[in-house]
C-alpha positions in Angstrom: 15.9 30.1 -17.3 13.6 30.3 -14.3 9.8 30.3 -14.5 7.1 30.5 -11.8 3.5 29.3 -12.0 0.9 29.5 -9.2 -0.9 26.4 -8.0 -2.7 25.4 -4.8 -2.6 22.7 -2.2 -5.7 21.7 -0.2 -5.1 21.3 3.6 -8.2 20.2 5.3 -10.9 22.3 3.8 -8.7 25.3 2.9 -6.5 26.1 0.0 -2.8 27.1 0.4 -1.0 28.9 -2.3 1.9 26.9 -3.9 4.6 28.4 -6.1 5.7 26.0 -8.8 9.2 27.2 -9.6 10.9 25.6 -12.6 14.6 26.0 -13.4 16.4 24.8 -16.5 20.2 24.6 -16.5 23.0 22.8 -18.4 24.0 19.4 -17.3 23.0 15.8 -17.7 19.3 15.4 -18.6 17.3 14.9 -15.3 14.2 16.1 -13.6 14.1 16.6 -9.8 11.0 17.6 -7.8 11.6 19.1 -4.4 9.3 20.7 -1.8 7.9 17.7 0.2 6.1 15.9 -2.6 4.4 12.6 -2.2 4.6 9.6 -4.5 1.9 10.9 -6.8 3.7 14.2 -7.3 7.1 12.5 -7.9 5.4 10.3 -10.6 4.3 13.5 -12.4 7.8 13.6 -14.0 6.8 10.8 -16.3 3.3 12.1 -17.0 4.6 15.6 -17.8 7.3 14.3 -20.1 4.9 12.1 -22.1 2.2 14.8 -22.2 4.5 17.5 -23.6 6.0 15.1 -26.2 2.5 13.8 -27.3 1.2 17.3 -27.5 3.7 17.9 -30.3 6.1 20.2 -28.3 9.8 19.4 -27.7 10.7 18.3 -24.2 13.8 20.2 -22.8 16.4 17.4 -22.2 18.5 19.4 -19.7 18.9 19.5 -16.0 15.4 20.4 -14.7 14.6 21.4 -11.1 11.0 21.8 -9.9 10.5 23.4 -6.5 7.1 23.4 -4.8 7.2 26.2 -2.3 6.6 26.6 0.6 8.6 23.4 1.2 7.2 22.7 4.7 3.7 22.0 3.3 3.0 18.5 2.2 2.1 18.2 -1.6 -0.2 15.4 -2.5 -2.0 14.2 -5.6 -1.6 14.8 -9.3 -3.0 18.3 -9.4 0.5 19.8 -10.0 1.0 18.1 -13.4 -0.5 21.0 -15.4 1.4 23.8 -13.6 4.7 21.8 -13.8 4.2 21.3 -17.5 3.4 24.9 -18.1 6.4 26.0 -16.1 8.7 23.8 -18.2 7.3 25.3 -21.4 7.7 28.9 -20.0 11.2 28.2 -18.8 12.3 26.7 -22.1 10.8 29.8 -23.9 8.5 27.7 -26.0 5.5 29.9 -25.0 5.1 33.3 -23.6 2.3 34.5 -21.4 1.5 36.3 -18.2 0.2 33.8 -15.6 1.2 35.9 -12.5 -2.5 36.5 -11.6 -3.7 33.0 -12.4 -3.9 29.7 -10.4 -3.5 26.5 -12.3 -4.4 22.9 -11.3 -4.9 19.7 -13.2 -3.8 16.1 -13.8 -2.3 15.2 -17.2 -2.8 12.1 -19.2 0.0 10.8 -21.3 -1.7 12.2 -24.4 -1.9 15.7 -22.8 -5.6 15.5 -21.8 -6.4 17.3 -18.5 -8.1 15.1 -16.0 -10.3 15.7 -13.0 -8.8 16.6 -9.6 -10.4 16.8 -6.2 -10.8 19.9 -4.0 -11.3 22.4 -6.8 -13.8 24.5 -4.7 -11.3 25.4 -2.0 -8.8 26.3 -4.8 -11.4 28.7 -6.2 -12.1 30.1 -2.8 -8.4 30.7 -2.2 -8.1 32.5 -5.6 -10.8 34.9 -4.6 -9.4 35.5 -1.1 -5.9 36.2 -2.4 -7.1 38.4 -5.2 -6.3 36.2 -8.2 -8.5 36.9 -11.2 -8.0 33.8 -13.3 -8.3 30.1 -12.6 -7.4 27.3 -15.1 -9.0 24.0 -14.1 -9.9 20.7 -15.8 -13.0 21.1 -18.0 -14.9 18.6 -15.9 -14.2 20.7 -12.7 -15.1 24.1 -14.2 -18.8 24.0 -13.0 -17.6 23.4 -9.5 -15.0 26.1 -9.5 -17.4 28.6 -11.1 -19.5 28.5 -7.9 -17.2 31.1 -6.4 -18.0 34.6 -7.7 -15.4 37.1 -8.7 -13.0 34.6 -10.4 -12.8 33.9 -14.1 -12.8 30.1 -14.5 -11.3 28.7 -17.7 -12.1 25.0 -18.5 -9.0 23.3 -19.9 -9.5 20.1 -22.0 -5.8 19.6 -22.9 -2.3 21.0 -22.4 -2.4 22.1 -26.1 -5.6 24.2 -25.4 -3.8 26.0 -22.6 -0.7 26.6 -24.7 -2.9 28.1 -27.5 -4.8 30.3 -25.1 -1.6 31.8 -23.6 0.0 32.2 -27.0 -3.1 34.0 -28.2 -3.9 31.5 -31.1 -7.2 30.3 -29.7 -8.7 31.9 -26.6 -10.6 29.8 -24.0 -14.1 31.0 -23.0 -14.8 31.5 -19.2 -17.3 29.1 -17.7 -20.6 30.8 -16.8 -21.6 30.2 -13.1 -24.9 28.6 -12.0 -26.1 29.4 -8.5 -29.6 27.9 -8.8 -30.9 26.2 -5.7 -34.3 25.2 -7.2 -35.9 22.3 -5.3 -39.1 21.4 -7.1 -39.2 17.9 -5.8 -38.1 15.7 -3.0 -34.6 14.3 -3.1 -34.2 10.9 -4.7 -33.1 9.4 -1.4 -36.1 10.8 0.6 -39.5 9.3 1.3 -42.8 11.3 1.5 -44.4 11.5 5.0 -47.8 11.0 3.3 -46.8 7.3 2.8 -46.3 6.7 6.5 -49.4 5.0 8.0 -50.1 5.8 11.6 -47.2 6.8 13.9 -48.6 10.3 14.3 -46.7 10.9 17.6 -43.4 9.8 15.9 -44.0 12.1 12.9 -44.7 15.0 15.4 -41.3 14.2 17.1 -39.6 14.2 13.7 -41.1 17.6 12.8 -39.8 19.0 16.1 -36.3 17.5 15.5 -36.2 19.0 12.0 -37.3 22.4 13.2 -34.6 22.8 15.9 -32.0 20.4 14.7 -32.4 18.2 17.7 -31.0 14.6 17.9 -33.5 11.8 17.9 -33.6 8.1 18.9 -36.4 5.8 17.8 -36.9 2.4 19.5 -39.4 -0.2 18.4 -39.9 -3.7 17.0 -38.7 -4.7 13.5 -40.9 -3.5 10.7 -42.6 -0.8 12.6 -41.4 1.9 10.2 -38.3 3.4 11.9 -36.1 3.4 8.8 -38.9 4.8 6.6 -39.7 7.5 9.1 -36.0 8.5 9.2 -35.7 8.6 5.4 -38.7 10.9 5.2 -36.8 13.6 7.2 -34.8 15.1 4.3 -38.2 16.0 2.7 -39.2 18.2 5.6 -35.9 19.9 6.2 -35.7 23.6 5.2 -33.9 24.4 1.9 -30.2 25.1 2.0 -29.1 28.8 1.7 -26.4 29.5 -0.8 -23.8 29.9 2.0 -24.8 26.6 3.5 -24.8 24.9 0.1 -21.2 26.2 -0.6 -20.2 25.1 2.9 -21.4 21.6 2.3 -20.1 21.5 -1.3 -16.6 22.3 -0.2 -16.6 19.2 2.1 -17.8 17.0 -0.7 -15.2 18.6 -3.1 -12.3 17.7 -0.7 -13.8 14.2 -0.2 -14.1 13.9 -4.1 -17.8 12.9 -3.8 -19.3 15.6 -6.1 -21.3 14.5 -9.1 -20.1 15.8 -12.5 -23.7 16.7 -13.4 -24.4 18.4 -10.0 -21.4 20.4 -8.9 -23.4 22.2 -6.2 -25.0 20.3 -3.3 -28.6 21.4 -3.5 -30.1 19.3 -0.8 -29.2 18.8 2.8 -27.1 15.7 3.1 -28.5 12.4 4.4 -25.8 9.9 5.3 -26.7 6.4 6.5 -23.5 4.4 7.0 -23.7 0.7 7.8 -22.8 -0.5 11.3 -19.6 -2.2 9.9 -18.1 1.1 9.0 -14.6 1.8 10.3 -13.5 4.5 12.7 -11.8 6.5 9.9 -14.9 6.1 7.7 -17.2 7.5 10.4 -15.1 10.2 12.1 -12.6 10.8 9.3 -8.9 9.9 9.1 -6.3 8.1 7.0 -2.6 8.8 6.7 -3.5 12.3 5.8 -7.0 12.8 7.3 -10.0 13.1 5.0 -13.6 13.9 6.0 -15.7 11.1 7.5 -19.4 10.5 7.5 -20.1 12.9 10.3 -18.5 15.8 8.3 -20.3 14.6 5.1 -23.5 15.0 7.1 -22.7 18.6 7.9 -25.9 20.8 7.8 -27.9 17.6 7.3 -28.7 14.2 8.8 -26.6 11.4 10.1 -28.8 8.3 10.3 -27.5 5.4 12.3 -29.8 2.4 11.8 -29.5 -0.4 14.4 -27.5 1.8 16.8 -26.4 -0.9 19.3 -24.7 -2.8 16.5 -22.2 0.0 16.0 -19.0 -0.6 17.9 -18.6 1.0 21.4 -15.6 3.0 20.3 -17.5 4.4 17.3 -20.4 5.5 19.4 -18.3 7.1 22.1 -16.4 9.2 19.6 -19.6 10.8 18.6 -20.0 12.5 22.0 -17.5 15.3 21.3 -18.8 16.2 17.8 -22.4 16.2 19.0 -21.4 18.9 21.6 -18.8 21.0 19.7 -20.1 20.6 16.1 -16.6 20.0 14.9 -14.2 17.1 14.8 -10.4 17.4 15.2 -8.2 14.6 13.8 -4.6 14.6 15.0 -1.7 12.9 13.3 2.1 13.1 13.8 2.3 15.5 10.8 -0.4 17.8 12.3 -4.1 18.3 13.1 -7.0 19.0 10.9 -10.4 20.3 12.0 -13.6 19.5 9.9 -17.1 20.8 10.6 -19.6 18.3 11.9 -22.8 20.2 12.6 -25.3 17.4 11.9 -28.5 16.2 13.3 -28.3 12.6 14.6 -31.3 10.3 13.9 -30.8 6.8 15.2 -33.0 3.7 15.5 -32.8 0.6 17.5 -34.7 -2.5 18.6 -35.5 -2.8 22.4 -33.7 -6.2 22.6 -31.7 -8.7 20.4 -34.9 -10.4 19.1 -36.6 -7.0 18.7 -39.9 -7.8 20.4 -39.4 -6.8 24.1 -42.6 -5.0 25.2 -44.5 -5.9 21.9 -48.2 -6.6 22.6 -48.5 -9.2 19.8 -45.3 -11.2 19.5 -43.5 -12.6 22.6 -39.9 -11.7 23.3 -37.5 -14.6 23.4 -34.7 -12.8 25.2 -33.7 -13.1 28.8 -33.5 -10.0 31.0 -29.7 -10.4 31.1 -29.6 -10.3 27.3 -31.9 -7.3 27.1 -29.9 -5.4 29.7 -26.6 -6.2 28.0 -28.0 -5.2 24.6 -29.3 -1.8 25.9 -26.1 -1.0 27.7 -24.2 -1.0 24.5 -25.3 2.6 24.3 -23.8 4.6 27.1 -25.6 7.0 29.3 -23.5 10.0 28.3 -24.4 9.4 24.6 -28.1 9.0 25.4 -27.9 12.2 27.4 -26.9 14.0 24.2 -30.1 12.9 22.4 -32.9 15.3 22.9 -35.8 13.2 21.6 -36.4 9.6 22.6 -39.6 8.1 21.1 -41.2 4.7 21.0 -42.3 3.4 17.6 -44.9 0.7 18.1 -46.3 -1.9 15.8 -48.8 -0.4 13.2 -52.2 -2.1 13.4 -53.7 -3.7 10.2 -56.5 -1.2 10.0 -54.1 1.7 9.5 -51.8 -0.2 7.2 -54.8 -1.2 5.0 -56.2 2.3 4.9 -56.3 4.1 1.6 -56.0 7.5 3.3 -52.7 9.3 2.9 -51.1 11.3 5.7 -49.9 14.9 5.6 -47.4 15.3 2.7 -43.8 16.3 3.4 -44.3 19.6 1.6 -46.9 20.8 4.1 -44.7 19.8 7.1 -41.7 21.6 5.5 -43.7 24.8 5.3 -44.1 24.8 9.1 -40.5 23.9 9.6 -39.3 26.7 7.4 -41.6 29.2 9.1 -40.1 28.2 12.5 -36.6 28.4 11.1 -37.3 32.0 10.1 -38.2 32.8 13.7 -34.9 31.3 14.8 -32.9 33.3 12.2 -34.4 36.5 13.5 -33.7 35.4 17.1 -30.0 34.8 16.3 -29.4 37.7 14.0 -26.6 39.1 16.1 -24.8 35.8 16.6 -23.3 32.9 14.5 -26.0 30.5 15.7 -28.6 29.2 13.2 -30.9 26.8 15.1 -32.1 26.3 18.7 -30.0 23.1 19.1 -26.8 25.1 18.7 -27.6 27.3 21.8 -25.2 27.4 24.6 -25.9 28.1 28.3 -25.9 31.9 27.8 -28.4 31.7 24.9 -30.6 29.3 26.9 -30.7 31.8 29.8 -31.5 34.7 27.3 -34.1 33.0 25.1 -35.5 30.1 27.1 -37.1 31.7 30.2 -40.1 30.0 31.7 -42.9 30.9 34.0 -43.5 29.6 37.5 -45.7 26.7 36.5 -43.2 25.5 33.9 -40.4 26.0 36.5 -42.1 23.7 39.0 -42.7 21.1 36.2 -39.0 21.2 35.4 -38.1 20.9 39.1 -40.2 17.8 39.5 -38.8 16.2 36.4 -35.2 16.9 37.5 -35.9 15.2 40.8 -38.0 12.2 39.6 -36.0 11.4 36.4 -32.6 12.2 37.9 -31.8 14.5 34.9 -28.3 16.0 34.4 -27.5 19.6 33.8 -27.1 18.9 30.1 -30.5 17.2 30.0 -32.0 20.3 31.8 -30.6 22.6 29.1 -31.7 20.3 26.3 -35.3 20.2 27.6 -35.3 24.0 27.6 -34.0 24.2 24.0 -36.5 21.6 22.9 -39.3 23.6 24.6 -38.2 26.7 22.8 -38.5 24.8 19.5 -41.9 23.5 20.3 -43.0 27.1 21.2 -41.6 28.3 17.8 -43.7 25.7 16.0 -46.7 26.8 17.9 -46.0 30.5 17.0 -45.7 31.4 20.7 -43.3 34.1 21.9 -43.1 32.7 25.4 -42.5 29.1 26.5 -45.7 27.7 28.0 -46.1 24.8 30.5 -47.5 22.6 27.7 -44.3 23.1 25.6 -42.2 22.1 28.6 -44.4 19.1 29.3 -44.0 17.9 25.7 -40.2 18.4 25.8 -40.0 16.4 29.1 -42.0 13.5 27.6 -39.3 13.1 25.0 -36.7 12.2 27.6 -36.1 8.4 28.1 -38.4 6.7 30.6 -35.7 5.1 32.5 -32.9 7.2 34.0 -29.6 6.9 32.2 
């Protein structure tokens, strides 16, 4: 007899409908799985056989053929265990039930327990898109799947539970969704700006970067507070909208990095990879590409501490994602595109010893060493950074002061108010923040008066700025004007934007 069960494959960040077809015929006992399965799917034969037997149900010792269609899509992972087992039970007429409008995923233990699988959120999204009303998932993944409205999600603890549900003996209860985005405190990984002593000009630059989503590079001696300042940025970023939260959660679901207790990503990501990270770890990759750190930082922050210590190949591959906000990874089997709309925050020392230009401690590096160290970061990459800021040594008087600075909550209030201005500006487009503007949007929204125009002309000539730098200055000036509540870009806004360019032409 033939039975068909619906399941799902995850390709990139999208779900693809998979038909699990099970045929039972007379012949020598065997079980064959076809349809481009990987090793994990092939091994499901033994897991399914043991799970059915240990559940107390008879396993059909006949010629079993399992087809995963369409056959040209690669099937990976153990998520097909549960639909294959259910298909075998339906085909052998041990249970009866209508599963034509249901999608089923789950890994089976040998005792019939259903285990966690990755990528459940894209599966739920596909179910809603294709009009499926029911989704059976592992109980641990039910909170994640329930984030998609319009689909009834049933948490399944074991194969026997699903059999009882379909047989009508003991019905499962749908999982109630939770779309709360309450943020009553700073994220655990964030520092409060009130704890940062001094460095007012750097905190101002950080506020501008958070407001418009501009990339930022901090340079200064060791211990001046660069890392602490960067880690305070998550506390001043605006709250995620529900659409953004689901967008980020889908990436973390595919990468299998969601917490069981927190199925929805409620804070903007802050990723801080070590400089020894591999190319695939940063950009994404593998035999079948998975998201890298730049995609995990989508809608949030990618912090690269000690920027020159990262390999040249790693840094140069950041150039295209910084421009296009996506990353495409190509393999012989095909190409996958992941979102990578992140804000880059980087820090570096001015030289190998770290004290070049420091007024207190003398630098021990030669000019050749300093030049070689600084040239590890190419000019095209520096040109894509909107804000370059020096972070000097903090004097003892400020460090010893009991007075706290402005808290992150107050700064975030100004940032969110400015983001509302940007949302109104880009109502009729897909843009969200000023940093995403292209040349046409810059021409439309970043017009300047004659005084500002002359200032830009002088800066272009004296600092030998590129066309990209020109547009980035205008976008930065637009953000500064938004923070000031100004409809028009003033000369003072342009002047502040220009001062964030590097002192030495790159």
